[in-house]
C-alpha positions, 0 to 999 in steps of 0.5 A, spaced: 516 773 362 513 768 357 520 765 357 520 764 364 514 761 365 515 756 359 522 755 362 519 753 369 514 749 366 519 745 362 523 744 368 517 741 372 516 736 366 523 734 366 524 733 373 517 729 374 519 725 368 525 723 371 523 722 378 516 719 376 518 713 372 523 709 377 519 712 383 512 710 380 515 703 379 517 702 386 511 705 389 507 700 385 511 694 387 510 696 394 503 697 394 501 691 391 506 687 396 504 691 402 497 694 401 495 695 408 502 699 410 501 705 414 506 710 417 510 709 410 517 713 410 522 712 404 529 714 404 533 713 398 541 713 397 545 711 391 545 704 394 537 704 393 531 705 397 529 703 404 522 704 406 519 703 413 512 702 415 507 698 420 502 693 417 498 689 422 501 691 428 508 690 426 514 694 424 517 693 417 523 695 413 524 693 406 530 695 401 529 695 394 535 696 389 536 702 384 532 699 379 526 698 383 527 690 385 526 687 392 532 685 395 530 684 403 525 685 408 525 685 416 519 684 420 519 685 427 515 681 431 514 678 438 514 671 440 506 670 438 508 672 431 512 666 431 509 660 427 508 654 431 513 649 429 518 654 430 516 655 437 516 648 438 523 647 436 525 653 440 522 650 446 525 643 444 532 646 443 532 651 449 527 649 454 523 655 457 526 661 455 523 668 455 523 671 447 526 678 447 525 679 440 524 676 433 526 679 426 523 675 420 528 676 415 526 675 407 530 675 401 529 673 394 531 666 396 530 665 403 526 666 409 529 665 417 527 668 424 533 671 428 530 670 435 533 673 441 532 669 448 534 669 455 534 664 460 537 665 467 544 668 466 544 666 458 542 670 452 541 666 446 541 669 439 538 664 434 537 664 426 532 659 425 529 657 418 522 656 416 522 648 417 525 649 424 533 648 422 537 652 426 543 655 422 546 660 427 547 660 434 550 665 439 550 664 446 552 669 451 554 668 459 553 675 463 554 679 456 560 675 454 560 670 448 561 663 450 558 656 448 552 653 450 
């Protein structure tokens, strides 16, 4: 019986030491970056660690590589979450449109907004940088890809 208890204790220590180090590093980075995160859910696989959560009323997803380093994040916003310069640039370029959804995409080196809009019978998918530069535009007419 004594050997079983010692063996069980050794297994618990081994498992906790293997999983505590990388997990605690990622958790610490996550908590420092997103201190007000709520409804946090983690998924891990061989590619890394995905976490989804809400913060300040927005749904977010973040991906960390297996070493615990930030790779990218996605923040889902409504039109009110866009910075004023982006809203002004979209209005200038497309006129009055209905914003259907906004995803703020952040990588280690870049940040842009993926904006989905509709106007009359056209759907627009636009990637726009923080400075207002449009880097990608797709236009769909009645659900078919086309040109503006």
